[in-house]
Structure formats: structure tokens, C-alpha cells
C-alpha positions in Angstrom: 12.0 -17.4 -8.6 14.7 -16.4 -7.2 14.6 -12.9 -5.2 11.4 -11.7 -3.5 9.2 -9.3 -4.9 8.2 -5.9 -2.9 5.4 -3.6 -3.4 6.7 -0.4 -5.5 5.7 1.3 -2.1 4.8 0.8 1.5 1.3 -0.8 3.0 0.1 0.6 5.5 -1.5 -1.6 8.2 -5.2 -1.6 6.1 -3.0 -3.1 3.2 -3.6 0.1 1.5 -0.2 1.7 -0.8 0.7 4.4 1.7 -0.3 7.3 -1.1 -3.2 5.9 -2.5 -6.5 8.5 -2.5 -9.2 6.3 -4.0 -9.6 8.2 -7.9 -12.0 6.5 -9.9 -13.6 7.9 -12.9 -13.5 11.5 -12.2 -10.3 14.0 -11.3 -8.9 14.0 -7.8 -5.8 15.5 -7.6 -5.2 19.1 -9.0 -2.5 20.0 -10.7 0.9 21.4 -9.1 4.1 22.3 -9.2 5.3 18.5 -9.5 2.3 17.3 -11.2 1.0 18.5 -13.8 -2.0 17.5 -15.7 -3.0 19.6 -19.5 -6.8 21.3 -19.8 -7.8 18.8 -21.5 -7.2 15.8 -19.3 -7.8 17.6 -16.9 -11.7 18.4 -18.0 -12.4 14.9 -19.1 -11.6 12.9 -16.1 -14.0 15.2 -14.4 -16.3 14.7 -16.7 -16.4 11.0 -16.2 -15.0 10.6 -20.4 -12.3 7.9 -21.2 -8.9 8.7 -21.0 -6.3 6.8 -22.1 -2.6 7.1 -20.5 0.5 6.5 -23.4 3.8 6.4 -22.4 6.7 7.9 -24.1 9.7 5.7 -23.6 8.6 4.6 -26.9 9.0 8.0 -28.4 13.2 8.6 -27.0 14.2 4.9 -26.8 11.8 2.5 -28.3 11.9 3.5 -32.3 13.9 4.8 -34.3 12.9 8.4 -36.1 10.9 9.6 -37.7 8.4 6.2 -36.6 8.8 7.5 -33.0 7.3 10.6 -33.0 4.8 9.2 -36.0 3.8 6.1 -34.0 3.3 8.3 -30.6 0.5 10.8 -32.5 -0.9 8.2 -34.5 -1.6 6.1 -31.3 -3.5 9.6 -29.8 -5.0 9.6 -32.9 -6.5 6.0 -32.7 -8.1 6.7 -28.6 -9.4 9.8 -30.4 -11.1 8.0 -32.8 -12.2 5.4 -30.1 -13.9 8.4 -28.3 -11.4 8.5 -25.8 -9.3 11.5 -24.7 -5.0 10.3 -25.0 -3.2 11.6 -22.1 0.9 11.3 -23.1 2.7 10.9 -19.5 6.8 12.3 -19.4 8.6 14.4 -17.6 9.1 17.7 -19.6 11.5 20.7 -17.7 11.1 19.1 -14.0 7.9 19.0 -14.1 5.7 15.2 -14.6 3.2 15.8 -17.4 -0.2 14.2 -18.2 -1.3 15.3 -21.5 1.5 16.8 -24.2 1.5 19.0 -27.1 2.3 17.7 -31.2 5.5 20.2 -30.2 6.3 17.7 -26.6 5.9 15.3 -27.8 8.4 15.9 -30.7 10.7 17.4 -28.2 11.2 13.9 -26.7 12.0 12.6 -29.9 14.5 15.4 -30.7 17.4 12.5 -28.5 17.1 15.0 -25.9 14.7 12.9 -22.8 16.4 10.4 -20.2 15.2 6.9 -19.6 12.7 8.0 -16.4 11.3 5.2 -14.9 9.8 5.4 -10.8 13.1 5.5 -8.8 14.3 8.1 -11.7 11.4 10.8 -11.1 12.4 12.6 -7.8 16.4 13.4 -9.4 14.5 14.6 -12.5 11.9 16.5 -11.1 14.4 18.5 -8.5 16.8 18.5 -11.1 14.0 20.5 -13.5 15.2 18.1 -16.3 12.8 16.2 -19.1 12.6 12.5 -19.5 10.9 9.8 -21.1 8.6 7.6 -18.7 8.4 4.1 -18.8 5.8 1.9 -18.2 5.9 2.0 -14.4 6.5 5.5 -14.0 3.1 6.0 -16.7 1.3 4.1 -14.1 2.4 6.3 -11.3 1.5 9.7 -13.2 -2.1 7.8 -14.5 -2.8 7.0 -11.2 -2.1 10.3 -9.6 -4.3 12.3 -12.1 -7.4 9.9 -11.8 -6.8 7.5 -14.7 -7.9 3.9 -15.3 -6.7 3.1 -18.4 -3.0 3.0 -20.1 -2.0 1.9 -23.2 1.8 0.2 -24.0 3.7 -1.9 -26.6 4.3 -4.6 -23.5 5.1 -4.6 -20.2 8.0 -5.3 -18.6 9.5 -8.5 -16.5 11.5 -11.0 -15.3 15.3 -11.4 -17.3 16.4 -14.5 -18.9 18.7 -15.7 -17.4 19.6 -16.0 -13.2 21.4 -12.0 -12.4 17.7 -11.4 -10.5 16.8 -8.1 -13.2 14.0 -8.1 -12.3 11.6 -5.0 -14.3 9.9 -2.4 -12.0 6.8 -1.9 -13.8 5.9 -5.3 -12.2 5.9 -4.0 -8.4 4.3 -0.7 -10.3 1.0 -3.0 -11.1 0.6 -4.6 -7.9 0.6 -1.7 -6.3 -1.0 0.9 -8.5 -5.1 0.6 -10.0 -4.4 1.2 -13.7 -5.3 -1.4 -16.4 -2.0 -1.7 -18.7 -3.3 -2.7 -22.3 -0.1 -4.6 -24.0 0.9 -6.7 -26.1 1.7 -9.3 -23.6 5.4 -9.2 -22.5 8.2 -8.1 -24.0 9.5 -11.3 -25.7 12.6 -10.6 -25.1 11.8 -11.8 -21.1 11.7 -14.9 -19.2 8.2 -15.1 -19.8 7.0 -17.7 -17.5 8.8 -16.8 -14.6 7.3 -13.4 -16.0 3.5 -14.2 -15.5 4.4 -16.3 -12.4 5.7 -13.2 -10.8 2.1 -11.6 -11.7 0.2 -14.0 -10.1 2.6 -13.5 -7.3 1.6 -10.1 -7.0 -2.1 -10.8 -7.2 -1.8 -9.6 -11.1 -5.2 -10.0 -12.9 -4.2 -11.0 -16.9 -6.7 -10.5 -18.5 -6.5 -12.1 -22.8 -8.6 -9.5 -24.7 -9.7 -12.1 -27.0 -7.4 -14.7 -26.2 -6.0 -17.7 -24.2 -3.0 -17.5 -23.9 -0.5 -14.3 -23.3 0.9 -13.2 -26.0 4.6 -12.1 -26.9 5.2 -9.1 -28.4 5.2 -9.9 -31.5 3.7 -12.2 -31.9 0.6 -14.0 -30.4 1.6 -16.6 -27.9 2.3 -19.9 -27.5 1.4 -22.0 -24.4 1.1 -19.7 -21.6 -2.1 -19.0 -20.0 -3.8 -16.2 -18.6 -5.6 -15.9 -15.9 -9.2 -15.2 -17.5 -10.4 -14.2 -21.1 -12.6 -11.9 -22.4 -14.0 -11.5 -26.0 -15.3 -8.0 -25.9 -13.9 -4.4 -24.4 -17.5 -4.1 -22.7 -16.8 -7.2 -20.4 -13.0 -5.9 -19.7 -14.6 -3.1 -18.3 -16.6 -4.9 -16.1 -13.9 -7.1 -14.5 -12.1 -4.3 -14.4 -14.5 -2.4 -12.4 -15.3 -5.0 -10.0 -12.2 -5.7 -9.2 -11.2 -2.1 -8.6 -15.2 -2.3 -6.8 -14.6 -5.1 -4.8 -11.4 -3.0 -2.4 -8.4 -4.5 -4.9 -5.7 -2.2 -5.2 -3.6 -3.7 -7.8 -3.5 -2.8 -11.7 -4.5 -5.2 -14.1 -2.6 -6.2 -17.1 -5.1 -6.5 -20.2 -3.3 -9.1 -22.8 -3.9 -7.6 -26.7 -2.3 -10.1 -29.0 -1.2 -8.1 -32.1 -3.4 -8.8 -34.7 -3.5 -11.6 -36.9 -2.1 -9.8 -40.0 0.6 -8.1 -38.6 2.2 -10.4 -37.1 5.8 -11.2 -37.0 7.3 -15.1 -37.6 7.4 -16.2 -34.9 10.8 -18.5 -36.0 12.3 -15.2 -36.8 12.1 -13.0 -33.9 12.4 -16.6 -32.0 15.9 -17.0 -33.8 16.5 -13.0 -33.5 16.0 -12.9 -29.8 19.4 -15.7 -29.3 21.2 -13.5 -31.1 20.6 -10.4 -29.9 20.7 -12.1 -26.3 24.6 -13.1 -27.5 25.8 -9.8 -28.9 24.4 -8.0 -26.0 26.0 -10.1 -23.1 29.2 -9.7 -26.1 29.2 -5.7 -25.6 29.0 -5.9 -22.3 25.2 -4.3 -22.0 23.6 -4.5 -18.4 20.8 -3.5 -17.0 18.1 -0.7 -18.4 20.5 -1.0 -21.4 19.4 -4.5 -22.3 16.1 -3.6 -23.8 16.3 -1.3 -26.3 19.5 -2.9 -27.4 17.9 -6.3 -28.1 14.8 -3.9 -29.8 17.6 -2.9 -32.3 19.1 -5.9 -32.7 16.5 -7.4 -32.9 15.1 -5.1 -35.7 18.2 -5.0 -38.1 17.8 -8.8 -37.7 14.0 -9.1 -38.8 15.6 -6.1 -41.7 12.9 -4.2 -40.0 9.9 -6.6 -39.8 9.6 -6.7 -35.8 9.5 -2.5 -36.3 6.5 -2.6 -38.3 5.0 -5.1 -35.7 5.6 -3.6 -33.0 3.9 -0.4 -34.8 0.6 -2.5 -35.2 0.3 -3.7 -32.1 1.3 -0.7 -30.1 -1.5 1.2 -32.1 -3.9 -1.7 -31.6 -3.3 -1.9 -27.6 -4.3 2.0 -28.1 -7.7 2.1 -30.0 -8.6 -1.3 -28.0 -7.3 0.8 -24.4 -10.1 3.5 -25.4 -13.0 1.0 -26.0 -12.3 -0.3 -23.1 -12.1 2.9 -21.2 -15.4 4.3 -22.7 -17.0 1.1 -21.8 -15.7 1.5 -18.1 -16.8 5.6 -18.3 -20.4 4.0 -18.4 -19.9 2.0 -15.7 -21.6 3.6 -12.1 -19.2 5.4 -9.9 -17.1 3.1 -7.5 -17.1 3.6 -4.4 -14.4 6.3 -3.9 -14.3 5.8 0.0 -14.1 1.8 0.1 -11.6 1.9 -3.3 
């Protein structure tokens, strides 16, 4: 696969991540100057109720205005409708926030926020800046707050080509015990190598009602998942057993886009090829590639990919809330062992 993929954080001699504190359904960390958990989210965690983390790059970098803010608010509403508490994550004025107000989400959609992955958090916090968290950074914040479920559109992974561009999402998933409900990895990536990387890192891929890895805008081809689950209760049981036996990795819950919302696979494939060529021609590199490709594919498909993106992320929010609710109903994990 190319380069070795190392954990996002150093491990202690016993194999645990150095910062790991063994959170379960109850909040184990209080708000600090750097990490602030909203009162609603804190109360829900303290009561053992279901909470779902939501990332914020979809607001600042994933969707155009006004759909960015509308979709973020719709995802939060989907979580509430399914019986859980939404916790949108972002860096606001130098504080890592878990649980945002409507005004704060609208602020992120104004163009002010920087893109915040794990490597950026220290700088943004130290300089009092504002940033929208990626999958990796949201995983970290969710873990620190004690949240086990996180909904997003699609995870990052291994990029196409031989430039060894690998998303921090993968190493975060390897070391942070949070389940990510997503429509697979973003289809612009090298999906076979991304699945191989997840296997290497010990990250299970649970197919929610599917035997194959979803491919973001489409329901997937022939790339198998680790195991299939046909009900949120079953998935919650898998998560409970995974962490209950002492495993420390995250879990990918691969939730395909609803059939009625699936984009045309051929049109998407052609748009991806064209987008990759356009990005190469424009000299787009690194973290700018994915936003560039998403915008290019949206234009090429005349908005069809955008409509599918909105549908899939809302669906993921609903399913994540259902799983979180089922997980909250299970016996509390033994914090001393987990």
C-alpha cells in the first residue's frame, strides 16, 4: 500500500492510546478552557442518553451556501427526531466546542472558518481562531467528550495515485473508540486501498443493511465489508462487544445512500475522472483536492451529486441516532477494562 500507517497518537506499553481515559455512555471529562461541551450535551451524557456528534466541514467546505447551513441544521433535526441529542463540533474563537447553537452554525457557513484537522487544532486553539472540524478532528472531540456515535457524509482515506496522500481520518479511526456512520469513503478516493488500510489498522467496517462498501453517492459495487448488520440494535451490540472486550479502535458503520436518492453510477464515474484531470491540470494538491473535486463533480452532474450528498448525510444522521439510542439502552461498559 506504500507508506506505513501509524496510529494518530502514541501507545502506552499496555497498547492503549496515551490519552485514552475509557469513556463510556457517561461524560467523564468536564468542560475546560480548551474543550467546551454544551449544557444540553453534557446533561445528556451524564444521564446516559444517546448523543450523536456531527462534523462541521460540511458547513464551511463541503456544500455551497445556503445548502451548507440548511443541511447542518437538518442533520441535527434528524438526530433529534430519532431520539438522540445532536452535538455539532467546531473550533469557535479558540475553544473546541461540542454542541453548537444555530447562530454558531450559521457563522461557520459565512466563510470565516478554516478547515481543522488534528494537526491544526493546537494552532487554532492557541491563536483564538475558528475552524470547522474534519472527520479526524471530530472523532477526537467526540471521544474527549464521551460520545460514541458520529455521523458524517463519507470518511477520508487513501487518495488515488502514487503520491502517498493518506487522510488522517484513518489513523484517527485506529485509535479513537468512536463509531462513524457514513456512506463509505468518498468515492474520489482509492477505495480498494482505503479498505485495505482499514483492515490493516484493525478498524471493522459494519455494512448497515449491505454486504458491500457504499461508494458515497452510489450504493457500492463489489468491495466487501467486514460484517453485515440489518438492524440498529444489532450494530449497537457489535459496538458494545467491540469496546467491551477492550478493543480501542473506532468502527466504520457503512450506511448506503437510500435507493431513491442514489446518483447515476456512470455519470459519477465520468465526473470523477474529469475532476481528477482538472485538479491535476490546475495544480490542486493536498487538503484542497477533495473540496475541488466535490465542486467539480457537482457542476458536471448539474447538481445531482449535491442532491445525493444532502440525502445521504441526513440519512446517516438518522441511522446514527438509532444506533446511539440502542447503545445507550445496553449495560454500561466496564470503564476500568475498556
